[in-house]
N, C-alpha and C positions, 0 to 999 in steps of 0.2 A: 461570550460570543466569539466564534472563530473569524479572524479577518478574511475578507473576500479574496485576498491574494492566494489563500490556500485553495479555495474552491476553483479559482481560475487556473490552477496548475494541476488539477486532478481530472483524469480522463477515463472514459469507458473505452476499452480497447478490444478489438476483435482480431483474432488470428485463426485462420481456418474456421473451425466450428466452435472455438473456445472464446468465451467472453469473460473478461475480468476487468481489473482496474490498473491504471498506470499513473505515475505522477512525474512531472518535470522538475528537474533541478539544474542548477548551474554549478559547475566545479572547475576551478582553474581556467575560467574564461570561456568554457564551452557548455552547450546545452545537452542534456541527456534525458532519456525516458527510462524510468525504473519500474519494474514490474516483478511478478513472481515467475520463476523459471517454469513451473508447471503450466502456466498460461501460454507460453510461447516456446515450449521445450524443443521443438524441431526447427526453430527458425535459423536461417542463415543469411548471409549478406545478400542484399537486393530483394529479399522476400517482401511481399506486400503485407502491410498491417493496416488496420483501419481504426480511426478514433471517431467518436461521435462529435459532430461539429455542425452548427447551423442546421439542426434537425435532420441531419443525414449522416451517413458514414463517409468520412473523408479518407481516401486512399493515400497511403504514404509508402515510400520506399525506405526500407530500413537498413541500417548497418549494425551488425552485431558487435558490440564492444566486448561483451563477455558474459559468461555465467559465473555465479559465485563458486568458489573453489570448495572441494570436499563436501559435496552434496548440499551446499547452501541453496535454498530455494529463492534465488535472486538472479535477475537478468537485467543488464543495462544495454540500451539501444540508443542509436542516434537516428533521426529521421530527416527527410529532405524538406522539412517545413518547420518554421519556427513556432513552437507551441509554448515556450516558456514565457511567463509574464513576470518580469522582474519586480521586486518590491523589497523595501528595506526591512519589512517585518516578516519576510518569508525566509526561513533558514532551516538548517539541520542541526541536531544536537547529538552528541555522542555519550553524554553521561546523564543518567536519571536515577533517582533513588526509588526503591520499592515503595509502593503505596501511593505513588503519584497519580493523580487523575489524568485520564487520557481519553482520546477520541479515535475511534476507528472509522475511516472514511472510505466509501466505495459505492458499488452498485450491486446490492444484494439481489440475486436471482434476475439480474438484468434491469432492475427497476431504476428509474431516473426521473428527475424533474427538470424540464427544459425551460430555462428562464433567460431573458436577455441580460447581458452583462452591461457594465457602465458604458461600453462602446456600442451598445445595441446589437451585439453579436450573440446569437443563441448558443448557449453552452449547456450541456447536461450537468445539473448540480448534483454532486455526490451526496448520498445520504450518510448520516453519521450515527454512531452508537457510542454512548459514554461508558467507560469502564475504568479500571485501575490497573496499574502495573503490579500484578499480584506476585510476580517472582521474576528472578533473573538467573539464568543458568547458562553454562557452556555445554555445547554438544560434545560428542566424542572426539571432535577435531579441535576443540577449543573455541569454536565460533559462538559469539554471544547471542542468546535467544531471550526475548522478553515473553513472559507468560502473561497474557492480558486477560483479565477477568471480564469477559464480554461474550455475548452470544454471537456466533458467526454464521454466515450463509455463503454458499457459492456465489461468486461475483465480487466479494470483497477482496479476493486474492490479488495480491500485487499492490493494494492500496497502502496509504501511509498510516502509521500510528503517530498521532500528534499529541503533544503534551503542553500544558500551561502550568508551569511550576508554582504560579501564584505569587511571584515577586511583585512587590508594590512599588509604585513610582513615587516621586517626591510629593505628590498631592495626597498620598495615602490610598489612592485607588489602584486597582490592579492594572499593571502596564500591559498594553496590547502588543508590545513589540517583543515579548519573551515567549511567544509560542514557538514550537519547533518540532520538526519531524525526527523521530527517534528510531523508527523501524519500518520494515516492509512486511505486510501481512503474508504469511506463508500458508499455513494449513491449520486444521482443527483436529485434535486427537479424538478418536471415537472408540468406543468399546462395545462389544456385542451385549445386547440386553435381551433376556428371554421373553417370549410371548406366551401368554397363558389363555386358555379357554376355560373360564371358571377356575377350578383349582388345578387343572391339568396343564402341564407345560408342553407346548407344541414343539415340533421339530423345526421351528423357524426362529429367527431372532431379528431384531432391528439394531441398527447402529446408533448408539446414543452419544451425543456430544458430552464431553467432560465439563463444558462451560468455560474452557480456556481456549484462546487463540494463540498460536505460536507466531511470533514476528521476529525476523532476523534484524539485528542492529543495522542502522543505516550505514555504519562503517563498512559492512560487507559490500555495499554498492560502491562506496568511495574507493575501496581497495581494488575492485574490478577496474574502475576508471584509471586509478594510479598505475596499475600494472600495464594497461593498454598504452598509456603515455610513455612508459619506459621502453616499450617494444620498438 
């Protein structure tokens, strides 16, 4: 069971006509929103973004902290409203072995479940899909990408990949404080698949998912923040 602190920090985000997922983190004493670059690619300082809150779209003014370098599909924002819900069990992780169980969380095709939080505030609850970290590779620039064996849909973009390594506590039961965010959902690779009518191949094709979702390491987002703090 994923702790409620994760659900409380994952948001459906709207920018222009694009809807995706974003999640809040705290780094070096400040709050940030992390999402995929292709969800907010044209964003600039003072642009309006919206998050789903209290069964309506809440308008926020954004500050662009930065995009991931070298084509990384990651963007970090700050907004003029505190959306971060602090919790001792909510954290990011930089290291994860292949084969680790994980969860992709977000709002596929815009779907959401709106439930009241512990404070009685209605938040859209992100949907989850369970997968495994099927592979880890570097792109041509050396940026770490997790290949997550899970079926993806539009709307998950920008959401977190969460792992639970399965470390056991003193009682022998799985500890709930060792969940962690390892990556940001970027995109899904697709390949053209031929379409047939009977035995005849038509001049059309469909794009078929490979069954893996690409997720950039959460370090990519932290690097964006660290660079902005040095500026």
